[in-house]
NUTILO-979603 format. One record per residue (C-alpha): residue number from 1; residue in three letters; x, y, z. Coordinates in Angstrom, 3 decimals. Example, Ala and Ser with C-alpha at 12.3 -4.5 7.8 and 13.67 -1.06 7.14 Angstrom:
// residues 2
  kemar  miti         X         Y         Z
      1   ALA    12.300    -4.500     7.800
      2   SER    13.670    -1.060     7.140
***
This chain:
// residues 410
  kemar  miti         X         Y         Z
      1   MET     6.641   -19.562   -31.838
      2   ARG     4.148   -22.189   -32.474
      3   LYS     0.669   -21.484   -33.935
      4   ALA    -2.422   -21.812   -31.849
      5   LYS    -3.529   -24.616   -33.846
      6   ASP    -0.439   -26.663   -32.760
      7   LEU    -1.409   -26.530   -29.123
      8   LYS    -2.249   -30.036   -28.255
      9   PRO    -3.427   -30.964   -24.655
     10   ALA    -1.221   -32.966   -22.644
     11   ILE    -2.097   -33.369   -18.683
     12   SER    -5.230   -31.448   -19.500
     13   GLN    -6.714   -34.644   -21.094
     14   GLN    -7.038   -35.901   -17.520
     15   GLY    -9.115   -33.018   -16.651
     16   GLU    -6.983   -30.936   -14.849
     17   THR    -6.570   -27.029   -15.707
     18   THR    -3.425   -25.639   -16.819
     19   LEU    -2.879   -21.937   -15.776
     20   LEU     0.083   -20.288   -17.552
     21   LEU     1.986   -17.101   -16.034
     22   SER     3.833   -14.503   -17.913
     23   LEU     5.173   -12.165   -15.197
     24   GLU     8.452    -9.949   -15.340
     25   ASN    10.001   -10.164   -11.768
     26   PRO     6.922   -10.951    -9.788
     27   ASP     6.586    -9.994    -6.171
     28   GLU     6.843   -12.937    -3.870
     29   GLY     3.445   -12.042    -2.278
     30   LEU     1.971   -12.029    -5.710
     31   MET     2.882   -15.374    -6.428
     32   HIS     1.723   -16.827    -3.339
     33   GLY    -1.429   -15.304    -3.961
     34   ILE    -1.838   -16.888    -7.324
     35   LEU    -0.465   -20.335    -6.278
     36   ASP    -2.833   -20.249    -2.899
     37   VAL    -5.920   -19.938    -5.213
     38   ALA    -4.858   -22.074    -7.891
     39   HIS    -3.956   -24.969    -5.661
     40   GLU    -7.453   -24.629    -4.113
     41   LEU    -8.919   -24.937    -7.596
     42   GLU    -6.630   -27.757    -8.203
     43   TRP    -5.108   -26.204   -11.265
     44   SER    -1.391   -26.824   -12.332
     45   VAL     0.519   -23.712   -12.901
     46   ILE     3.485   -23.009   -15.479
     47   ASP     5.883   -20.040   -15.084
     48   LEU     6.573   -19.102   -18.817
     49   ARG    10.066   -17.830   -18.052
     50   TYR    11.263   -21.456   -18.082
     51   TYR    10.194   -21.742   -21.874
     52   GLY    11.463   -18.419   -22.962
     53   GLY     8.080   -16.696   -22.883
     54   GLU     6.366   -19.254   -25.054
     55   ILE     3.792   -21.684   -24.488
     56   PRO     5.012   -25.162   -23.763
     57   PRO     4.746   -28.236   -26.389
     58   ARG     1.781   -30.208   -26.038
     59   ILE     0.121   -27.836   -23.687
     60   SER    -3.422   -26.587   -23.982
     61   PRO    -3.791   -23.651   -21.442
     62   GLY    -7.013   -23.250   -19.630
     63   GLY    -6.067   -19.497   -18.758
     64   ALA    -3.274   -17.163   -18.307
     65   ILE    -2.122   -14.367   -16.237
     66   VAL     0.086   -11.812   -18.016
     67   ASP     2.138    -8.712   -16.776
     68   SER     0.743    -5.131   -17.996
     69   SER     4.327    -4.790   -19.810
     70   ALA     2.934    -7.274   -22.373
     71   ARG     2.254    -5.594   -25.581
     72   ILE    -0.805    -5.565   -27.991
     73   GLY     0.085    -8.002   -30.818
     74   SER     2.879    -9.772   -29.025
     75   PRO     3.321   -13.497   -30.146
     76   LEU     2.211   -14.804   -26.789
     77   ILE    -0.890   -12.784   -26.552
     78   ARG    -1.733   -13.526   -30.171
     79   ASP    -1.415   -17.198   -29.598
     80   LEU    -3.381   -17.037   -26.299
     81   GLN    -6.200   -15.286   -28.065
     82   ALA    -6.151   -17.438   -31.260
     83   ALA    -6.653   -20.351   -28.764
     84   ASN    -9.528   -18.659   -26.938
     85   CYS    -7.484   -18.934   -23.837
     86   PRO    -9.002   -16.201   -21.237
     87   ILE    -6.340   -13.804   -20.030
     88   VAL    -6.078   -11.222   -17.018
     89   GLY    -3.590    -8.713   -16.733
     90   ILE    -1.608    -7.912   -13.567
     91   GLY    -1.116    -4.168   -13.313
     92   ARG     1.441    -2.704   -10.766
     93   GLY     1.865     0.633   -12.218
     94   ALA    -0.203     2.668   -14.661
     95   ALA    -3.333     1.250   -16.359
     96   GLY    -0.982    -0.729   -18.655
     97   VAL    -1.377    -1.298   -22.357
     98   LEU    -3.488    -4.642   -21.674
     99   GLY    -6.204    -2.401   -20.751
    100   ASP    -6.708    -1.226   -24.360
    101   ILE    -7.426    -4.997   -25.629
    102   PRO   -10.873    -5.974   -25.578
    103   GLY   -11.671    -8.906   -23.311
    104   ILE    -8.509    -8.519   -21.099
    105   PRO    -9.490    -7.346   -17.561
    106   MET    -6.676    -5.903   -15.277
    107   VAL    -6.156    -6.526   -11.700
    108   MET    -4.455    -3.530   -10.449
    109   VAL    -3.040    -1.860    -7.468
    110   ASP    -4.863     1.282    -6.629
    111   GLN    -2.437     4.063    -6.776
    112   GLU    -4.945     6.735    -5.443
    113   ALA    -5.501     4.822    -2.128
    114   ILE    -1.641     4.423    -1.939
    115   GLY    -1.005     8.169    -2.296
    116   LYS    -3.731     9.222     0.417
    117   LEU    -2.413     6.755     2.694
    118   ALA     1.059     7.748     2.307
    119   ALA    -0.011    11.100     2.770
    120   ASP    -2.219    10.317     5.967
    121   HIS     0.717     8.662     7.470
    122   PHE     2.726    11.638     7.652
    123   LEU    -0.009    14.100     8.115
    124   GLU    -1.137    12.096    11.344
    125   ARG     2.391    12.496    12.873
    126   GLY     2.076    16.185    12.462
    127   PHE     4.263    16.691     9.371
    128   ARG     3.617    19.864     7.666
    129   HIS     6.026    19.499     4.838
    130   LEU     5.765    16.179     2.601
    131   ALA     7.950    15.131    -0.492
    132   TYR     7.789    12.461    -3.058
    133   ILE    10.879    11.232    -5.000
    134   GLY    10.294     9.288    -7.994
    135   HIS    11.435     8.563   -11.450
    136   ASP    11.837    10.797   -14.322
    137   PRO     9.811     9.500   -16.589
    138   TRP     7.317     8.443   -14.016
    139   ALA     7.772     4.508   -14.570
    140   GLY     3.725     4.149   -13.903
    141   ALA     3.677     5.997   -10.589
    142   ARG     2.189     9.192   -11.488
    143   ARG    -1.179     8.753   -10.098
    144   VAL     0.546     7.763    -6.726
    145   TYR     2.056    11.235    -6.650
    146   LYS    -0.845    13.170    -7.642
    147   SER    -2.915    11.423    -5.023
    148   PHE    -0.317    12.055    -2.540
    149   GLU     0.080    15.591    -3.595
    150   GLN    -3.548    16.192    -3.629
    151   ARG    -4.182    14.698    -0.284
    152   THR    -1.257    17.024     1.314
    153   HIS    -2.763    20.118    -0.199
    154   ASP    -6.342    19.393     0.818
    155   ARG    -5.042    19.223     4.427
    156   GLY    -3.410    22.701     4.040
    157   GLN     0.335    21.481     3.996
    158   THR     3.225    21.656     1.530
    159   CYS     4.304    18.898    -1.046
    160   HIS     7.601    18.863    -2.686
    161   LEU     8.944    16.779    -5.690
    162   LEU    12.215    15.556    -6.349
    163   ARG    12.790    13.010    -9.799
    164   TYR    15.607    11.223   -10.712
    165   LYS    16.510    10.283   -14.406
    166   SER    16.133     6.407   -14.633
    167   GLU    19.651     5.405   -15.173
    168   ASN    21.893     2.572   -14.031
    169   PRO    23.313     3.451   -10.792
    170   THR    27.136     3.731   -11.431
    171   ALA    29.590     5.567    -9.016
    172   ALA    29.557     8.583   -10.645
    173   ARG    25.663     8.806   -10.987
    174   ARG    25.226     7.836    -7.341
    175   SER    27.600    10.761    -6.556
    176   LYS    25.462    12.896    -8.694
    177   ARG    22.210    11.928    -7.049
    178   GLN    23.859    12.557    -3.589
    179   ARG    24.543    16.190    -4.699
    180   GLN    21.181    16.683    -6.235
    181   PHE    19.427    15.277    -3.172
    182   GLU    21.496    17.527    -0.948
    183   LYS    20.974    20.529    -2.821
    184   TRP    17.077    19.812    -2.777
    185   ILE    16.730    18.886     0.789
    186   ARG    18.238    21.994     1.912
    187   THR    15.547    23.977     0.423
    188   ILE    12.901    22.102     2.544
    189   PRO    11.965    23.045     6.009
    190   VAL    12.512    20.005     8.377
    191   PRO    11.050    17.781     9.622
    192   VAL     9.768    16.381     6.289
    193   GLY     8.282    13.299     5.558
    194   ILE     9.264    11.602     2.183
    195   LEU     7.593     8.937     0.295
    196   ALA    10.000     6.920    -1.993
    197   TYR     8.737     5.056    -5.330
    198   HIS     9.734     1.762    -3.705
    199   ASP    11.526     0.120    -0.831
    200   ILE    15.435     0.421    -2.236
    201   MET    15.140     3.859    -3.108
    202   ALA    13.710     4.508     0.396
    203   GLY    16.638     2.745     1.868
    204   THR    18.894     4.680    -0.407
    205   ILE    17.122     7.839     0.823
    206   CYS    18.212     6.888     4.290
    207   ALA    21.900     6.248     3.204
    208   MET    21.924     9.692     1.578
    209   CYS    20.526    11.248     4.430
    210   ARG    23.423     9.831     6.627
    211   ILE    26.157    11.161     4.455
    212   ALA    24.353    14.488     4.452
    213   GLU    24.384    14.419     8.308
    214   LEU    20.606    14.574     8.255
    215   SER    19.061    12.390    10.925
    216   VAL    16.177     9.883    10.183
    217   PRO    13.589     9.925    11.157
    218   GLU    13.871    12.933    13.555
    219   GLU    14.566    15.486    10.669
    220   VAL    13.681    13.303     7.360
    221   ALA    11.106    10.380     7.827
    222   VAL    11.165     8.097     4.853
    223   LEU     8.362     5.863     3.730
    224   GLY     8.873     2.870     1.265
    225   LEU     6.437     1.355    -0.978
    226   GLY     6.335    -2.707    -1.549
    227   ASN     7.082    -3.808     2.377
    228   SER     9.543    -6.343     1.268
    229   ARG    10.915    -7.582     4.597
    230   LEU    14.367    -8.162     3.309
    231   GLN    14.729    -4.551     1.793
    232   CYS    12.975    -3.013     4.789
    233   GLU    14.926    -4.870     7.578
    234   CYS    18.257    -4.539     5.780
    235   ALA    18.152    -0.735     5.025
    236   PRO    20.532     1.530     6.807
    237   ILE    17.543     2.203     9.096
    238   THR    14.524    -0.152     9.332
    239   LEU    12.059     1.118     6.742
    240   SER     8.363     1.674     7.268
    241   SER     6.572     0.753     4.004
    242   ILE     3.123     0.430     2.446
    243   ASP     2.122    -2.917     1.909
    244   GLN     0.001    -2.811    -1.652
    245   ASP    -1.500    -6.383    -0.754
    246   HIS     0.056    -8.226    -3.852
    247   HIS    -1.142   -11.437    -2.231
    248   ARG    -4.663   -10.465    -2.679
    249   GLN    -3.943    -9.231    -6.225
    250   GLY    -2.702   -12.437    -7.053
    251   ALA    -5.653   -14.201    -5.570
    252   GLU    -8.298   -11.755    -7.152
    253   ALA    -6.566   -12.283   -10.744
    254   VAL    -7.209   -16.144   -10.207
    255   ARG   -10.728   -15.771    -9.066
    256   LEU   -11.413   -13.385   -11.799
    257   LEU    -9.762   -15.750   -14.395
    258   GLU   -11.944   -18.595   -13.077
    259   LYS   -15.009   -16.532   -13.859
    260   LEU   -13.845   -15.662   -17.398
    261   MET   -13.181   -19.508   -18.022
    262   SER   -16.982   -20.240   -16.759
    263   GLY   -18.153   -17.702   -19.418
    264   GLU   -18.962   -14.590   -17.277
    265   PRO   -18.216   -11.427   -18.777
    266   GLY   -15.376    -9.378   -17.523
    267   PRO   -15.504    -6.344   -15.477
    268   ASP   -16.049    -2.952   -17.342
    269   ALA   -13.165    -1.435   -15.406
    270   PRO    -9.903    -2.609   -13.897
    271   VAL   -10.164    -4.439   -10.585
    272   LEU    -8.461    -2.221    -7.889
    273   ILE    -6.708    -3.722    -5.139
    274   ARG    -6.535    -1.214    -2.033
    275   PRO    -3.116    -1.318     0.001
    276   LYS    -3.307    -3.327     3.169
    277   GLY    -1.678    -0.359     5.395
    278   VAL     1.573     0.872     6.406
    279   GLU     4.126    -1.364     8.369
    280   VAL     5.640     1.262    10.807
    281   ARG     9.212     0.639    11.539
    282   ARG    11.940     3.020    12.523
    283   SER    12.101     5.256     9.564
    284   THR     8.772     7.105    10.225
    285   ASP     8.475     6.271    14.080
    286   VAL     8.315     9.944    15.002
    287   LEU     5.915    12.631    15.870
    288   ALA     6.739    16.017    13.720
    289   VAL     5.560    18.407    16.312
    290   SER     7.427    21.549    17.458
    291   ASP     5.832    21.424    21.229
    292   PRO     7.762    19.092    23.388
    293   ILE     4.924    18.729    25.627
    294   VAL     2.527    17.820    22.748
    295   ALA     5.054    15.458    21.497
    296   SER     5.192    13.924    25.037
    297   ALA     1.306    13.627    25.212
    298   LEU     1.156    11.943    21.647
    299   ARG     3.686     9.392    22.359
    300   PHE     1.693     8.533    25.836
    301   ILE    -1.262     8.159    23.784
    302   TRP     0.024     5.930    21.185
    303   ASP     1.929     3.764    23.764
    304   ASN    -1.162     3.268    25.862
    305   LEU    -4.260     2.613    23.657
    306   HIS    -4.683    -0.648    25.421
    307   SER    -5.406     1.287    28.769
    308   SER    -8.511     3.263    29.695
    309   ILE    -6.484     6.423    29.965
    310   ASN    -8.182     9.990    29.800
    311   VAL    -7.220    13.619    29.314
    312   ASP    -6.232    14.109    32.856
    313   ASP    -3.853    10.814    32.656
    314   ILE    -2.258    12.467    29.584
    315   ALA    -1.880    15.785    31.012
    316   ARG    -0.279    14.364    34.405
    317   GLU     2.264    12.464    31.970
    318   ALA     2.878    15.876    30.140
    319   HIS     3.416    17.555    33.509
    320   VAL     0.972    20.487    32.703
    321   SER    -2.550    21.312    33.440
    322   ARG    -5.324    20.003    31.479
    323   ARG    -6.338    23.416    30.249
    324   LYS    -2.635    24.074    29.010
    325   LEU    -2.288    20.836    27.258
    326   GLU    -5.706    21.181    25.478
    327   ARG    -4.722    24.631    24.328
    328   ARG    -1.202    23.611    23.003
    329   PHE    -2.515    20.353    21.499
    330   ARG    -5.139    21.907    19.656
    331   ARG    -2.816    24.543    18.121
    332   GLU    -0.344    21.747    17.217
    333   VAL    -2.334    18.821    16.232
    334   GLY    -5.612    20.642    15.094
    335   ARG    -8.113    18.584    17.247
    336   THR    -8.497    18.173    20.788
    337   VAL    -6.850    15.586    23.030
    338   ASN   -10.013    13.337    23.305
    339   LYS   -10.338    13.466    19.506
    340   GLU    -6.974    12.163    18.732
    341   LEU    -7.430     9.393    21.569
    342   LEU   -10.666     8.342    19.896
    343   ARG    -9.029     8.465    16.398
    344   LYS    -6.136     6.351    17.346
    345   ARG    -8.293     3.795    18.962
    346   LEU   -10.612     3.563    16.068
    347   GLU    -7.523     3.320    13.866
    348   ARG    -6.519     0.363    15.853
    349   CYS    -9.863    -1.225    15.874
    350   CYS    -9.868    -0.910    12.007
    351   GLU    -6.584    -2.599    11.851
    352   LEU    -7.728    -5.555    14.107
    353   LEU   -10.816    -5.882    12.200
    354   VAL    -9.125    -6.742     9.074
    355   THR    -6.250    -8.488    10.127
    356   THR    -7.758   -10.762    13.028
    357   ASP   -10.708   -12.782    13.846
    358   THR   -10.879   -10.869    17.265
    359   SER   -14.536   -10.450    18.433
    360   VAL   -15.629    -7.023    19.040
    361   THR   -16.362    -8.123    22.487
    362   ALA   -12.625    -8.965    23.417
    363   MET   -11.388    -6.288    21.281
    364   ALA   -12.810    -3.378    23.074
    365   PRO   -10.563    -3.529    26.296
    366   GLU    -7.732    -4.191    24.148
    367   ILE    -8.070    -0.738    22.743
    368   GLY    -9.232     1.166    25.699
    369   PHE   -13.096     1.090    25.340
    370   ALA   -14.996     0.737    28.412
    371   SER   -17.426    -1.852    26.798
    372   LYS   -18.389    -3.240    23.333
    373   HIS   -21.544    -0.928    23.193
    374   TYR   -19.376     2.313    23.543
    375   LEU   -17.084     0.800    20.612
    376   HIS   -20.143     0.085    18.551
    377   ARG   -21.302     3.870    18.944
    378   ALA   -18.020     5.521    18.518
    379   PHE   -17.224     3.269    15.565
    380   ARG   -20.838     3.879    13.863
    381   LYS   -20.621     7.678    14.236
    382   ALA   -17.234     7.759    12.515
    383   PHE   -17.791     5.288     9.812
    384   GLY   -21.584     4.928     9.305
    385   MET   -21.611     1.361     9.893
    386   SER   -20.715    -1.193    12.646
    387   PRO   -17.524    -2.853    13.219
    388   ARG   -19.222    -6.233    11.864
    389   GLU   -20.320    -4.499     8.818
    390   TYR   -16.804    -2.833     8.359
    391   ARG   -15.116    -6.283     8.661
    392   LEU   -17.543    -7.917     6.402
    393   LEU   -17.294    -5.246     3.670
    394   HIS   -13.492    -5.890     3.705
    395   GLU   -14.022    -9.551     3.419
    396   VAL   -16.056    -9.119     0.167
    397   ARG   -13.364    -6.743    -1.212
    398   ALA   -15.679    -3.570    -1.258
    399   TRP   -14.461     0.144    -0.723
    400   LEU   -13.250     0.838     2.795
    401   PRO   -13.160     4.338     4.046
    402   VAL    -9.516     5.527     5.071
    403   LEU    -9.327     6.953     8.822
    404   GLY    -7.987    10.071     7.425
    405   GLN   -11.169    10.732     5.840
    406   VAL   -13.294    10.598     8.568
    407   ASP   -14.548    13.960    10.069
    408   LEU   -14.069    13.170    14.063
    409   LYS   -15.212    16.724    14.949
    410   ARG   -18.760    16.450    13.820
***
C-alpha cells in the first residue's frame, strides 16, 4: 500500500471533498443514508471495494467512514491517520475495536433499545414465553439478547435461548439444526414468540416450524431483525422485522464526519441509533391469549383505532356483558379494556408523529380521539410532554421513551 505522503490531491484541487467508504457488505439503507447527506454537502463518494480496500491513486481524502470490523493498526487505518484524515466508524454489532482507537468515534445501532422493542412487541400481544435464537459465538449481538431477556423477566415472563454454531449451512448441518430446533422447541410451552438475530434466520425458523408441523404465528411467532423487504416478503411466511434505521445511521455518520472535518471534537461515547420500529407482517400478526373472548376484543380494538369505539362497543362485539369482559380482560392482559384502547391509540399517535407530518388536529380523529385537546391531555399524562415536543425530540435525535415503558395505570 502507498504511504500517506504519496497521496496527492486530484479532484480535490477543484475544492470538492472526497469521502472514502470501507464497509463490508453494507446495508442498502445505510448506503442511501450516507449518499443522501454526502450529496447535500456536494461531496464525492468512493467505495474502496473497487480498489481492493486501498486508497486510490492521486486522491487526497477529506474523510472516511469505515466498518467496525477494521482492525487497529491495519494498513488502511494507518494511512488515513497518517494523512490526518478524519474517520468515523460504523458499528452494526458490539462496540467494535474502532472504539478503542483515540479520535475515531462510532455510530452504532442501539442494541439495548432493539432488545426492549422486540420484547415489548411480543409482550403487548400477550406472550408469556419469549425466546431468542442467535449465534454461538454471539457475533456482536449479545447486548440485544441481554436486553431482550431482561425486559422479559422485568415483565414477569419467561425467556428461552437457543444458539447455533456459526457454520456453513451444508445439507448435513441444516438437518442437524432442524433436529436441534425440534428438540428445543418441544420443551417450550406454546405459543412462544421468537426473536432471531437477522431476517434470514427468522425465515429459516419459519421453514423449520413448517417441517416440524408447528403453525406460524399461532404456535410460534417469529420476529426478524433488519427489515429487508426482499428477505421478509420472500420468506415461507411474510416476516415481521425490526427496522434498525440504517438510513439514519449512515446519515448521522456523514454529519459527524463533517463536524470532525471542521475541527470540532468527537463525542466521548458512541452515537447510538435507536430502532425505527417493528414492521408488522404475518409472522407475528397474532394475539397470544388463551381466552377467545379477550382475543376477539383485542382484535376489534386493533382493527378499529380510527373509530370512536368504547368499552360497550367492544363488549357487544365480543358478545359478552361489559362486566364479564372487564374481568376476563384484566385476568388475561393485566390492564383494563380502556387502558388497552388508550395504549394502542397512543402507540399509533407516536408512529404518526415520527413517520408523517400530519398535524395533531388532523391526527386526533384518525386514531379515535374526540378532539386534539383530549389527545394532548392523554399524551402529556403518558409521556410527560406534548405531541409536538415528542416530534421535535425525535427530529433532533434525542432519546425517545418506548411506549412499553409508560405506566398507563397511574
